[in-house]
C-alpha positions as CSV (number, residue, x, y, z in Angstrom):
1,X,108.5,-20.2,-66.9
2,X,106.5,-21.2,-63.9
3,X,105.4,-24.7,-63.6
4,X,101.8,-25.7,-62.6
5,X,101.8,-28.9,-60.6
6,X,99.1,-31.5,-59.9
7,X,99.3,-34.3,-57.4
8,X,97.8,-37.8,-57.8
9,X,97.5,-40.5,-55.1
10,X,97.4,-44.0,-56.5
11,X,97.9,-47.6,-55.2
12,X,100.6,-49.9,-56.3
13,X,100.1,-53.2,-54.6
14,X,99.8,-52.3,-50.9
15,X,101.6,-49.0,-51.3
16,X,100.2,-45.6,-51.9
17,X,102.4,-43.6,-54.2
18,X,102.4,-39.8,-54.6
19,X,103.5,-38.5,-57.9
20,X,103.8,-35.0,-59.4
21,X,103.4,-34.3,-63.1
22,X,104.8,-31.2,-64.8
23,X,102.1,-29.6,-66.8
24,X,104.4,-27.2,-68.6
25,X,108.1,-27.0,-68.7
26,X,110.6,-29.6,-67.6
27,X,109.8,-31.9,-64.6
28,X,112.3,-31.9,-61.8
29,X,113.4,-35.0,-59.8
30,X,111.5,-35.6,-56.6
31,X,111.6,-37.8,-53.5
32,X,108.5,-40.0,-52.8
33,X,106.9,-41.3,-49.7
34,X,105.4,-44.7,-49.3
35,X,102.6,-45.2,-46.9
36,X,101.2,-48.6,-45.9
37,X,97.6,-49.1,-46.9
38,X,96.9,-50.4,-43.4
39,X,98.0,-47.1,-41.9
40,X,95.3,-44.6,-40.7
41,X,95.5,-41.1,-39.3
42,X,96.3,-40.5,-35.7
43,X,92.7,-39.4,-35.1
44,X,91.3,-42.5,-36.7
45,X,93.6,-44.8,-34.8
46,X,92.6,-43.2,-31.5
47,X,88.9,-43.5,-32.4
48,X,89.0,-47.3,-32.8
49,X,91.6,-48.1,-30.1
50,X,89.9,-50.7,-27.8
51,X,91.0,-53.3,-25.4
52,X,90.8,-57.0,-26.3
53,X,90.3,-57.8,-22.6
54,X,87.4,-60.0,-22.0
55,X,84.2,-58.1,-21.0
56,X,83.7,-58.4,-17.2
57,X,80.0,-58.9,-16.5
58,X,79.0,-56.4,-13.7
59,X,76.6,-58.1,-11.3
60,X,75.8,-57.2,-7.7
61,X,73.4,-59.2,-5.6
62,X,72.2,-57.3,-2.4
63,X,70.8,-59.8,0.1
64,X,69.2,-59.5,3.4
65,X,71.5,-59.3,6.4
66,X,71.0,-59.8,10.1
67,X,71.5,-57.0,12.7
68,X,75.1,-56.2,13.3
69,X,76.2,-58.5,16.1
70,X,78.6,-55.9,17.5
71,X,75.7,-53.6,18.5
72,X,73.3,-53.9,21.3
73,X,70.6,-56.4,20.7
74,X,67.2,-54.9,20.1
75,X,64.6,-56.7,22.3
76,X,61.2,-55.9,20.7
77,X,58.4,-58.2,19.6
78,X,58.1,-56.2,16.4
79,X,61.5,-56.5,14.9
80,X,61.9,-55.0,11.4
81,X,63.7,-57.1,8.8
82,X,65.6,-55.4,6.0
83,X,64.2,-55.6,2.5
84,X,66.3,-56.8,-0.5
85,X,67.1,-55.1,-3.8
86,X,69.2,-56.3,-6.8
87,X,71.3,-54.3,-9.3
88,X,72.0,-57.1,-11.7
89,X,72.1,-55.7,-15.3
90,X,71.2,-57.6,-18.4
91,X,73.9,-58.3,-21.0
92,X,74.5,-55.9,-23.9
93,X,72.9,-56.9,-27.2
94,X,75.5,-55.0,-29.2
95,X,77.7,-57.5,-31.2
96,X,81.4,-57.3,-30.9
97,X,82.2,-58.6,-34.4
98,X,80.7,-58.0,-37.8
99,X,81.9,-61.2,-39.4
100,X,84.6,-61.9,-42.0
101,X,84.8,-60.4,-45.5
102,X,82.3,-57.7,-44.8
103,X,81.8,-54.9,-47.3
104,X,82.2,-51.3,-46.5
105,X,78.4,-50.8,-46.6
106,X,77.9,-53.8,-44.4
107,X,80.4,-52.5,-41.9
108,X,78.8,-49.0,-41.8
109,X,75.3,-50.6,-41.4
110,X,76.6,-52.8,-38.5
111,X,78.1,-49.8,-36.7
112,X,75.0,-47.6,-37.2
113,X,72.7,-50.3,-35.8
114,X,75.0,-50.9,-32.9
115,X,75.1,-47.1,-32.2
116,X,71.3,-47.0,-32.4
117,X,71.1,-49.6,-29.6
118,X,73.6,-47.7,-27.5
119,X,71.6,-44.4,-28.0
120,X,68.3,-46.1,-27.0
121,X,69.9,-47.6,-23.9
122,X,71.5,-44.2,-23.1
123,X,68.0,-42.6,-23.3
124,X,66.6,-45.3,-21.0
125,X,69.5,-44.6,-18.6
126,X,68.9,-40.9,-18.7
127,X,65.2,-41.4,-18.1
128,X,66.1,-43.5,-15.0
129,X,68.2,-40.6,-13.6
130,X,71.7,-41.6,-14.9
131,X,73.9,-38.7,-15.7
132,X,74.8,-39.6,-19.4
133,X,77.3,-37.4,-21.2
134,X,78.1,-37.8,-24.9
135,X,81.7,-37.4,-26.0
136,X,83.0,-36.1,-29.4
137,X,82.2,-38.2,-32.4
138,X,85.2,-40.0,-33.9
139,X,85.7,-40.3,-37.6
140,X,86.8,-43.7,-38.8
141,X,87.8,-44.3,-42.5
142,X,87.5,-47.8,-43.8
143,X,88.3,-49.5,-47.1
144,X,87.8,-52.9,-48.6
145,X,90.9,-54.2,-46.9
146,X,90.3,-53.1,-43.3
147,X,86.5,-52.9,-43.2
148,X,86.2,-56.1,-41.1
149,X,89.0,-55.3,-38.6
150,X,88.0,-51.7,-38.1
151,X,84.3,-52.6,-37.7
152,X,85.2,-55.2,-35.0
153,X,87.2,-52.6,-33.1
154,X,84.3,-50.1,-33.2
155,X,81.7,-52.7,-32.3
156,X,83.8,-54.0,-29.4
157,X,84.0,-50.5,-28.0
158,X,80.3,-49.9,-28.5
159,X,79.5,-53.2,-26.7
160,X,81.6,-52.0,-23.7
161,X,79.9,-48.6,-23.7
162,X,76.4,-50.2,-23.9
163,X,77.2,-52.6,-21.1
164,X,78.5,-49.7,-19.0
165,X,75.2,-47.9,-19.7
166,X,73.1,-50.9,-18.7
167,X,75.2,-51.4,-15.5
168,X,74.7,-47.8,-14.6
169,X,70.9,-48.0,-15.3
170,X,70.6,-51.1,-13.1
171,X,72.6,-49.6,-10.3
172,X,70.6,-46.3,-10.5
173,X,67.3,-48.2,-10.4
174,X,68.5,-50.4,-7.5
175,X,69.6,-47.3,-5.5
176,X,66.4,-45.5,-6.2
177,X,64.3,-48.6,-5.2
178,X,66.4,-48.9,-2.0
179,X,66.0,-45.2,-1.2
180,X,62.2,-45.4,-1.8
181,X,61.8,-48.6,0.3
182,X,64.0,-47.2,3.1
183,X,62.1,-43.9,3.1
184,X,58.7,-45.6,3.1
185,X,59.6,-48.0,5.9
186,X,61.0,-45.1,7.9
187,X,57.8,-43.0,7.3
188,X,55.5,-45.9,8.3
189,X,57.5,-46.7,11.4
190,X,57.6,-43.0,12.4
191,X,53.9,-42.6,11.8
192,X,53.0,-45.6,13.9
193,X,55.5,-44.9,16.6
194,X,54.3,-41.3,16.9
195,X,50.7,-42.4,17.0
196,X,51.4,-44.9,19.8
197,X,53.4,-42.2,21.8
198,X,50.8,-39.5,21.1
199,X,48.0,-41.8,22.5
200,X,50.0,-42.4,25.6
201,X,50.8,-38.7,25.9
202,X,47.1,-37.8,25.3
203,X,46.1,-40.1,28.2
204,X,48.8,-38.6,30.4
205,X,47.7,-35.0,29.4
206,X,44.1,-35.8,30.3
207,X,45.1,-37.1,33.7
208,X,47.4,-34.1,34.3
209,X,44.5,-31.8,33.4
210,X,42.2,-33.7,35.8
211,X,44.7,-33.5,38.5
212,X,45.4,-29.8,38.1
213,X,41.7,-29.0,38.1
214,X,41.6,-31.0,41.4
215,X,44.2,-28.6,42.7
216,X,47.3,-30.8,42.4
217,X,50.5,-29.1,41.2
218,X,51.9,-31.2,38.4
219,X,55.4,-30.7,37.1
220,X,55.6,-31.9,33.5
221,X,59.1,-32.7,32.2
222,X,60.1,-33.6,28.7
223,X,62.5,-36.6,28.4
224,X,64.3,-36.8,25.1
225,X,65.1,-40.4,24.0
226,X,68.0,-40.4,21.5
227,X,68.8,-43.9,20.2
228,X,72.2,-44.3,18.7
229,X,71.1,-44.5,15.1
230,X,73.4,-45.6,12.4
231,X,74.6,-42.8,10.1
232,X,73.0,-43.1,6.7
233,X,75.2,-40.6,4.9
234,X,76.3,-42.0,1.6
235,X,74.7,-45.4,2.0
236,X,73.0,-46.9,-1.0
237,X,71.4,-50.2,-2.0
238,X,71.3,-53.0,0.5
239,X,73.6,-51.2,2.9
240,X,71.0,-48.5,3.2
241,X,68.2,-51.0,3.7
242,X,70.1,-52.8,6.4
243,X,71.1,-49.7,8.3
244,X,67.5,-48.3,8.0
245,X,66.1,-51.6,9.4
246,X,68.5,-51.3,12.3
247,X,67.5,-47.7,13.0
248,X,63.8,-48.6,12.8
249,X,64.2,-51.4,15.5
250,X,66.0,-48.9,17.8
251,X,63.2,-46.4,17.2
252,X,60.5,-48.9,17.9
253,X,62.1,-50.0,21.2
254,X,62.5,-46.3,22.3
255,X,58.8,-45.8,21.5
256,X,57.8,-48.8,23.5
257,X,59.8,-47.7,26.5
258,X,58.3,-44.2,26.2
259,X,54.8,-45.5,26.1
260,X,55.4,-47.7,29.1
261,X,56.9,-44.8,31.1
262,X,54.0,-42.5,30.3
263,X,51.3,-45.2,31.2
264,X,53.0,-45.7,34.5
265,X,53.0,-42.0,35.3
266,X,49.3,-41.8,34.3
267,X,48.3,-44.5,36.7
268,X,50.4,-43.1,39.6
269,X,48.9,-39.6,39.1
270,X,45.4,-41.0,39.0
271,X,45.9,-42.7,42.4
272,X,47.4,-39.6,44.0
273,X,44.5,-37.5,42.7
274,X,41.9,-39.8,44.2
275,X,43.5,-39.6,47.6
276,X,43.7,-35.8,47.5
277,X,40.1,-35.4,46.4
278,X,39.0,-37.4,49.4
279,X,40.9,-35.1,51.7
280,X,39.3,-32.1,50.1
281,X,35.9,-33.6,50.6
282,X,36.6,-34.0,54.4
283,X,37.8,-30.4,54.5
284,X,34.7,-29.1,52.7
285,X,32.4,-30.9,55.1
286,X,34.1,-29.6,58.1
287,X,33.7,-26.0,56.9
288,X,30.1,-26.3,55.6
289,X,28.5,-25.4,59.0
290,X,30.9,-22.5,59.4
291,X,30.1,-21.0,56.0
292,X,26.4,-21.3,56.6
293,X,26.6,-19.6,60.0
294,X,28.8,-16.8,58.7
295,X,26.5,-16.2,55.8
296,X,23.5,-15.8,58.0
297,X,25.4,-13.7,60.6
298,X,26.8,-11.4,58.0
299,X,23.3,-11.0,56.4
300,X,21.7,-10.0,59.7
301,X,24.5,-7.6,60.5
302,X,24.5,-6.1,57.0
303,X,20.7,-5.5,57.2
304,X,21.1,-3.7,60.5
305,X,24.0,-1.7,59.1
306,X,22.0,-0.9,55.9
307,X,19.1,0.5,57.9
308,X,21.5,2.6,60.0
309,X,23.3,3.9,56.8
310,X,20.0,4.9,55.3
311,X,19.2,6.9,58.4
312,X,22.7,8.4,58.5
313,X,22.3,9.5,54.8
314,X,18.9,11.0,55.5
315,X,20.2,12.8,58.6
316,X,23.1,14.2,56.7
317,X,20.8,15.4,53.9
318,X,18.7,17.1,56.6
319,X,21.9,18.9,57.7
320,X,22.9,16.9,60.8
321,X,26.6,16.4,61.5
322,X,26.7,12.6,61.7
323,X,30.0,10.7,62.1
324,X,30.3,6.9,61.8
325,X,32.7,4.9,63.8
326,X,33.5,1.2,63.4
327,X,33.3,-1.1,66.4
328,X,35.1,-4.4,65.8
329,X,34.2,-7.4,68.0
330,X,36.7,-10.3,68.2
331,X,35.4,-13.3,70.1
332,X,38.0,-15.6,71.6
333,X,37.8,-18.4,69.0
334,X,39.6,-21.7,69.4
335,X,42.6,-22.3,67.1
336,X,41.8,-24.8,64.4
337,X,45.3,-25.3,63.2
338,X,46.0,-29.0,62.6
339,X,42.5,-30.1,63.8
340,X,40.8,-32.9,61.9
341,X,37.7,-35.0,62.0
342,X,35.5,-34.7,65.2
343,X,38.0,-32.4,66.9
344,X,37.6,-29.9,64.0
345,X,33.8,-30.2,64.1
346,X,33.6,-29.6,67.9
347,X,35.9,-26.6,67.8
348,X,34.0,-25.1,64.9
349,X,30.7,-25.5,66.8
350,X,32.1,-23.7,69.8
351,X,33.4,-20.8,67.6
352,X,30.1,-20.5,65.8
353,X,28.3,-20.1,69.1
354,X,30.5,-17.2,70.1
355,X,30.1,-15.7,66.6
356,X,26.3,-15.8,66.7
357,X,26.1,-14.1,70.1
358,X,28.4,-11.3,68.9
359,X,26.3,-10.8,65.8
360,X,23.1,-10.5,67.8
361,X,24.7,-7.9,70.1
362,X,25.9,-5.9,67.2
363,X,22.5,-5.9,65.5
364,X,20.8,-4.6,68.7
365,X,23.4,-1.8,69.0
366,X,22.9,-0.6,65.4
367,X,19.1,-0.6,65.7
368,X,19.4,1.6,68.9
369,X,21.6,4.1,67.0
370,X,19.1,4.2,64.1
371,X,16.1,5.1,66.4
372,X,18.1,7.8,68.3
373,X,19.1,9.4,65.0
374,X,15.5,9.4,63.7
375,X,14.4,11.4,66.8
376,X,17.3,13.9,66.6
377,X,16.7,14.5,62.9
378,X,13.0,15.4,63.5
379,X,13.8,18.0,66.1
380,X,16.4,19.7,63.9
381,X,14.1,19.6,60.8
382,X,11.5,21.7,62.8
383,X,14.1,24.3,63.7
384,X,15.2,24.5,60.0
385,X,11.6,24.8,58.8
386,X,11.0,27.9,60.9
387,X,14.3,29.4,59.8
388,X,13.7,28.8,56.1
389,X,10.2,30.4,56.3
390,X,11.7,33.6,57.6
391,X,14.6,33.4,55.2
392,X,12.2,33.0,52.2
393,X,10.6,36.3,52.9
394,X,13.9,38.1,53.1
395,X,15.3,36.3,50.0
396,X,12.3,37.4,48.0
397,X,12.6,41.0,48.9
398,X,16.3,41.0,48.2
399,X,15.8,39.1,44.9
400,X,13.4,41.8,43.7
401,X,15.9,44.5,44.6
402,X,18.7,42.7,42.9
403,X,16.6,42.0,39.7
404,X,15.7,45.7,39.4
405,X,19.3,46.7,40.0
406,X,20.7,44.2,37.5
407,X,18.1,45.4,34.9
408,X,19.0,49.0,35.4
409,X,22.8,48.2,35.4
410,X,22.3,46.3,32.1
411,X,20.5,49.2,30.6
412,X,23.2,51.5,31.8
413,X,26.1,49.4,30.5
414,X,24.5,48.8,27.1
415,X,22.6,52.1,26.8
416,X,23.0,54.6,23.9
417,X,21.0,57.4,25.6
418,X,22.2,60.8,24.3
419,X,21.1,64.4,23.3
420,X,22.2,66.2,20.2
421,X,22.6,70.0,19.8
422,X,23.4,72.1,16.8
423,X,24.8,75.6,17.0
424,X,25.4,78.3,14.4
425,X,28.1,80.9,15.0
426,X,28.2,84.1,12.9
427,X,30.9,86.6,12.1
428,X,29.7,89.7,10.2
429,X,31.4,92.8,8.8
430,X,28.9,94.8,10.9
431,X,28.4,93.0,14.0
432,X,26.4,95.8,15.4
433,X,24.4,98.8,14.1
434,X,21.8,98.9,11.4
435,X,23.2,96.1,9.3
436,X,23.5,93.6,12.1
437,X,22.3,90.1,11.1
438,X,21.8,86.8,12.9
439,X,21.9,83.0,12.2
440,X,20.7,80.1,14.4
441,X,20.2,76.3,14.1
442,X,17.9,73.7,15.5
443,X,18.1,69.8,15.2
444,X,15.7,66.9,15.6
445,X,17.2,64.6,18.3
446,X,15.7,61.4,16.9
447,X,16.0,61.9,13.1
448,X,19.1,64.2,13.1
449,X,17.3,66.6,10.7
450,X,18.3,70.3,11.2
451,X,17.1,73.8,10.2
452,X,19.5,76.7,9.8
453,X,17.8,80.2,9.7
454,X,19.3,83.5,8.9
455,X,17.9,87.1,8.3
456,X,18.5,89.5,5.4
457,X,19.0,93.2,6.6
458,X,19.1,96.1,4.0
459,X,20.0,98.6,6.7
460,X,16.4,99.6,7.2
461,X,14.4,96.5,7.6
462,X,14.8,92.8,7.9
463,X,13.7,92.3,4.3
464,X,13.6,88.4,4.4
465,X,14.6,85.2,6.0
466,X,16.6,82.2,4.5
467,X,16.1,78.7,5.7
468,X,18.6,75.8,4.9
469,X,17.3,72.3,5.7
470,X,19.2,69.1,5.9
471,X,20.2,66.1,8.0
472,X,23.2,65.1,10.2
473,X,23.9,61.3,10.0
474,X,25.5,59.8,13.1
475,X,25.9,56.4,14.7
476,X,26.1,55.7,18.5
477,X,27.5,52.4,19.8
478,X,27.6,51.2,23.4
479,X,31.0,50.1,24.6
480,X,29.4,47.8,27.2
481,X,30.6,49.8,30.2
482,X,28.3,52.8,30.0
483,X,30.5,54.7,27.6
484,X,29.5,55.4,24.0
485,X,31.4,55.7,20.7
486,X,29.9,58.4,18.5
487,X,30.6,58.6,14.8
488,X,29.3,61.7,12.8
489,X,29.5,60.2,9.3
490,X,28.0,62.8,6.9
491,X,25.6,65.7,6.4
492,X,22.9,65.9,3.8
493,X,21.5,69.2,2.3
494,X,17.8,69.0,1.4
495,X,16.8,72.5,0.3
496,X,17.2,76.3,0.7
497,X,14.1,78.6,0.9
498,X,14.2,82.4,0.9
499,X,11.0,84.3,2.0
500,X,10.7,88.0,1.2
501,X,9.2,90.3,3.8
502,X,10.0,93.9,2.6
503,X,11.2,95.5,-0.6
504,X,14.9,95.8,-0.7
505,X,15.8,99.5,-0.3
506,X,19.6,99.1,-0.6
507,X,21.4,100.5,-3.6
508,X,23.5,97.3,-3.8
509,X,21.2,94.4,-4.3
510,X,23.8,91.7,-5.3
511,X,23.0,89.1,-2.7
512,X,24.7,85.7,-2.9
513,X,24.4,82.8,-0.5
514,X,27.0,79.9,-0.3
515,X,27.3,76.7,1.7
516,X,30.6,74.8,2.1
517,X,31.6,71.4,3.5
518,X,34.5,70.8,5.9
519,X,37.0,70.6,3.1
520,X,35.9,74.0,1.6
521,X,34.1,72.3,-1.2
522,X,31.1,74.3,-2.2
523,X,27.9,72.3,-1.8
524,X,25.3,75.0,-2.7
525,X,25.1,78.6,-3.9
526,X,22.3,81.0,-5.0
527,X,22.3,84.6,-6.3
528,X,19.3,86.9,-5.9
529,X,18.2,90.5,-5.0
530,X,16.1,89.7,-1.9
531,X,12.9,91.0,-3.4
532,X,11.3,87.7,-4.2
533,X,10.5,84.5,-2.4
534,X,12.0,81.3,-3.9
535,X,12.9,77.7,-2.9
536,X,15.9,75.6,-4.2
537,X,16.2,71.7,-4.0
538,X,19.9,70.8,-3.1
539,X,20.0,67.0,-2.4
540,X,23.8,66.8,-1.7
541,X,25.8,64.9,0.9
542,X,29.1,65.9,2.4
543,X,31.3,63.3,4.3
544,X,32.4,64.2,7.9
545,X,33.6,60.9,9.5
546,X,34.5,62.2,13.0
547,X,34.5,59.7,15.9
548,X,34.4,60.4,19.6
549,X,34.3,58.2,22.8
550,X,32.3,59.9,25.5
551,X,31.8,58.8,29.1
552,X,28.7,59.0,31.2
553,X,27.3,62.6,31.3
554,X,30.1,63.7,29.0
555,X,29.6,65.9,25.8
556,X,31.6,65.3,22.7
557,X,33.7,68.2,21.3
558,X,31.9,70.6,19.1
559,X,32.3,69.3,15.5
560,X,31.9,71.7,12.6
561,X,29.7,70.3,9.8
562,X,29.0,73.4,7.5
563,X,30.4,76.8,6.6
564,X,27.8,79.4,5.4
565,X,28.6,82.7,3.7
566,X,25.8,85.3,3.2
567,X,27.5,88.0,1.0
568,X,25.9,91.4,0.4
569,X,26.5,94.9,1.6
570,X,28.0,93.5,4.8
571,X,29.0,89.9,4.6
572,X,27.8,87.4,7.1
573,X,30.0,84.3,7.7
574,X,28.8,81.4,9.8
575,X,29.9,78.0,11.0
576,X,27.4,75.2,11.8
577,X,28.6,72.7,14.4
578,X,27.1,69.8,16.4
579,X,27.8,67.9,19.5
580,X,26.4,64.9,21.4
581,X,26.0,64.3,25.1
582,X,26.1,60.8,26.8
583,X,23.0,60.8,29.0
584,X,23.5,57.3,30.5
585,X,23.0,57.2,34.3
586,X,24.5,54.4,36.4
587,X,22.0,52.9,38.9
588,X,22.7,52.9,42.7
589,X,23.4,49.6,44.4
590,X,20.4,48.6,46.6
591,X,20.6,48.0,50.3
592,X,19.6,44.4,51.1
593,X,17.9,43.0,54.2
594,X,19.8,40.7,56.6
595,X,18.9,37.0,57.1
596,X,17.9,35.6,60.4
597,X,20.4,33.3,62.3
598,X,20.5,29.7,60.9
599,X,20.0,27.0,63.5
600,X,23.2,25.0,64.4
601,X,23.2,21.5,63.2
602,X,23.4,18.9,66.0
603,X,26.2,16.4,66.0
604,X,25.7,12.7,66.5
605,X,27.9,9.6,66.4
606,X,26.8,6.1,65.4
607,X,28.6,2.8,65.2
608,X,29.0,0.1,62.6
609,X,29.5,-3.2,64.4
610,X,31.9,-5.7,62.7
611,X,32.3,-9.2,64.1
612,X,35.4,-11.1,63.2
613,X,34.3,-14.3,61.6
614,X,35.7,-17.6,62.8
615,X,38.6,-19.1,60.7
616,X,38.1,-22.0,58.4
617,X,39.7,-25.4,58.9
618,X,43.1,-25.8,57.2
619,X,42.9,-27.1,53.7
620,X,44.8,-30.3,53.0
621,X,48.4,-29.7,51.7
622,X,48.5,-29.6,48.0
623,X,50.6,-32.5,46.7
624,X,53.2,-32.0,44.1
625,X,53.6,-34.6,41.4
626,X,56.1,-34.9,38.5
627,X,55.5,-36.7,35.3
628,X,57.5,-37.1,32.1
629,X,56.5,-36.8,28.5
630,X,58.8,-38.8,26.4
631,X,59.9,-37.7,22.9
632,X,61.9,-39.9,20.7
633,X,64.5,-38.4,18.4
634,X,63.6,-39.0,14.7
635,X,65.6,-41.4,12.7
636,X,68.1,-39.8,10.2
637,X,66.8,-39.6,6.7
638,X,68.3,-41.5,3.8
639,X,70.4,-39.5,1.4
640,X,68.8,-39.3,-2.0
641,X,71.1,-41.5,-4.2
642,X,73.5,-39.6,-6.4
643,X,73.0,-40.2,-10.1
644,X,75.3,-42.8,-11.7
645,X,77.5,-41.3,-14.4
646,X,78.4,-42.8,-17.7
647,X,80.0,-41.4,-20.9
648,X,79.3,-42.6,-24.4
649,X,80.8,-41.6,-27.7
650,X,80.0,-42.4,-31.3
651,X,81.6,-43.0,-34.6
652,X,81.2,-41.7,-38.1
653,X,82.2,-44.3,-40.6
654,X,83.7,-42.9,-43.8
655,X,83.9,-45.3,-46.7
656,X,86.8,-45.2,-49.3
657,X,85.7,-45.3,-52.9
658,X,87.4,-47.8,-55.2
659,X,90.4,-46.4,-57.2
660,X,91.3,-47.5,-60.7
661,X,94.9,-49.0,-60.9
662,X,97.3,-46.9,-63.0
663,X,101.0,-47.3,-63.8
664,X,103.6,-45.5,-61.8
665,X,104.1,-42.0,-63.1
666,X,107.4,-41.0,-64.6
667,X,108.1,-38.1,-62.4
668,X,107.1,-36.8,-59.0
669,X,107.7,-33.5,-57.5
670,X,109.9,-32.8,-54.5
671,X,108.9,-33.5,-50.9
672,X,108.2,-29.8,-50.3
673,X,105.0,-30.0,-52.4
674,X,103.7,-33.4,-51.3
675,X,100.1,-33.6,-49.9
676,X,99.3,-34.5,-46.3
677,X,98.6,-38.2,-45.9
678,X,97.6,-38.3,-42.2
679,X,100.4,-40.8,-41.6
680,X,103.3,-40.0,-39.3
681,X,105.8,-38.4,-41.6
682,X,108.8,-38.7,-39.2
683,X,108.9,-42.4,-38.4
684,X,112.3,-44.1,-39.2
685,X,113.2,-41.9,-42.1
686,X,110.6,-43.5,-44.3
687,X,109.7,-40.2,-45.9
688,X,113.2,-39.2,-46.8
689,X,114.1,-42.6,-48.3
690,X,110.9,-42.7,-50.3
691,X,111.5,-39.2,-51.7
692,X,115.1,-40.2,-52.6
693,X,113.9,-43.3,-54.5
694,X,111.5,-41.3,-56.5
695,X,114.1,-38.7,-57.4
696,X,116.3,-41.4,-58.9
697,X,113.7,-42.4,-61.4
698,X,114.0,-39.2,-63.3
699,X,111.5,-37.7,-65.7
700,X,110.8,-41.1,-67.3
701,X,108.2,-41.9,-64.6
702,X,106.1,-39.0,-65.7
703,X,105.0,-41.1,-68.7
704,X,102.6,-44.1,-68.6
705,X,103.7,-47.5,-70.0
706,X,100.6,-47.6,-72.1
707,X,101.3,-44.3,-73.8
708,X,102.7,-40.9,-73.6
709,X,99.6,-39.2,-72.5
710,X,100.6,-36.1,-70.6
711,X,98.6,-34.9,-67.7
C-alpha cells in the first residue's frame, strides 16, 4: 500500500523541526534536520550584507588658485581670476537604525520610508544628469526575533546608497556649474578680444584700401598667434576653472599684442601714403602743360585729317583712285628721364615748342592735299557725266531688246502652243468600183470636239451619209524648256445621225453600224435599212490614257482612239486616230549695241601727317609696403562633464506570520523527502546527524502528547 506523506515545519524553542506523518500504513523511521531560527537563505543573507564601517562624509571644497608659477607670467592689466565652485553634499536623512524591539510591521514601514527617500534623491540626481542605475530588488524575510537586526542592516545599506546618490548629485552639479562658468568666461573673453582685434584690423583695412587707391602696393600678411594654452581635456570643477582662467589671460595678452602691432602698421602706412601722394602731385603738375598742348595739337591735326578723309571718301565715291600714305614727324625732344622740378618744366616747354611747330606744318600739308583733290575730282566728274549720258542711251536700247527677248523666251519655255489633227483610215471589201465608200474626220483645235463622216453606197448611188460626233479629251503641260507633255485621256461619243438621200435599191438592206473603243469594247451600234433619216444620242466615254513628250515643232505619234465598222453588202472598216504637234518657237537672241569707252579714273596720293607727341615726365616709383593682420588662435573648449554614475538597489521585506506551538511529532520521514529550508544543507554534517536523531525516535513521535490525533 502506498503511503501519502505530509510535511510540517514547526518551532521547538529556537529550532525548526521537520516532521513527516504517515497518513496511511506504517510510518518509517526518518532522520531530521535542525535549522537555527537565526539562519536565513543565501539570497537573504546577501541582500542584507553591509559593512559596519563608519560612513565617510564625502566633501570637496574647490577654492581659487593663483596662476601656475612654473609657467610664464602673464603681464596684462586685465588679468582674469578663476571663479570658485563647491561640490559639498548634504548628509543623508536616511536613518541607520530602526530602534530596539521593533515589530515586523514597524520594520517594514521603516524600510519603505527609507527607500522612498532614496528613490526621491535618485530622481533628483537623474534630473541633475547623474547616470542612475537600479539593481535587482533583494527579498529579505524577517520574523519577530530578527526584525530589529535585519532592519538595521537594510537601513544602514540604504543610508550609504542615499549618501552616494547625494554625493554624485553635488559632484554633477558642481561640474556642470564649472563647465557653464568656464564656457561663459571663455565666450565673453573671445567676443571682447575678437571685437578689439576686429576694430584694429578694420582701421588697418581702411588704411590699406586708401593706400592702394593712392597707387601703393601693399602686401598683407596674416600672422597667426598661437598661445600655449593648457589642455582642458578631462578637467572638471575647480581644475577646469583655473585652467580656463590661465588660458583666458594668455588669450588677452595675445589680443593686446596683435592690436598694438596692427595699430603700428596703420600709422606707418598712413605716413608712407602721404609722402607718395605729394610726389604724385608734383608729377601731375609737371605734366599738366604737356597734356594741354598735346590735346590741342591732336585736335588741330585731327580736324585737318578729318577734312582730308572726307574729301578722299568723296573722291573715291566719284571713282578716283586715291591712296593715303602716313607721314610721321618725330621732333628731337629732350629726354626727360630722371628730371624733376624746374629742370622737368624747362625741358617740357622746349619739347612742346617743337611739337606745336610740327603740328602746324602737318595741318598746312593736309589742307593743301584736300584742295588739290577737290580740283581733280571736279575734272573727272565732268568726263564721267559725258560718258554716262552716252551710255544711258545705249543701255536703254539694249534693255528694251533684252526685255522683249526675255518675254519671248519665257513664253517659249512655258508655252503650250499646239495643233491637233484627226484622221480616219478606211479599209473596205470593195476599195474600188461601184461600191467604193469613204470616211473622213475633222476636229476643233480648241474644244477637241470632232466629227466623223462616212457615206452609204448601194452600188448605184450614195444613198445617205452618217455623222458620228464626239470629243477628244487631252491635257498639255509645259516642261519649262519648250517641250510639252501631252496626255490623251479619253474620248466622248455624243450622237450618231444618218441622213437619207436616195432610196436603197440594193437587194440586201441589212445595214449595221458599230463603234468600238481601243480595247474592242463596243460603245455604240445601230441597225437600219438606209431608207430613213434618224438620230441617236450616245453619251458614252472611253478611256485612252496615252502620254507623249514632244519637242519643239515635233508631232506626237498617231494615236488610235476609235474603231468603226459599217457593215452591209461590202463592209467598210475604219480607224479614227489623232495626233498633236508642238508649235512652240524659240526666239532669236538679239544683237546689242556696244558701249562707249569709259574714262580712266585719275590716281592721286595724299598724306596723313602724324606728329610724335612728347613723352611725359616719369611717375614717382610706386612704394611697396607690408603689413600684418594678426589672428589669435581660439582657446580650447571645455569638455562637457561626463555624468556621474551611481547604482541603487532596493529591498522587499517579507514578514513571517506567527506559528502556534505544537508538540514534537512522533515520526518523521526520511531525508529524501524533506522540504527545502533555504539553509545550507551541507555544513558540518548537521543534516545527517539531525536525520539520524529523528530516526531513533521511532513511530512514537508521530503522536502528540495531548492526544492520539492522527494527521
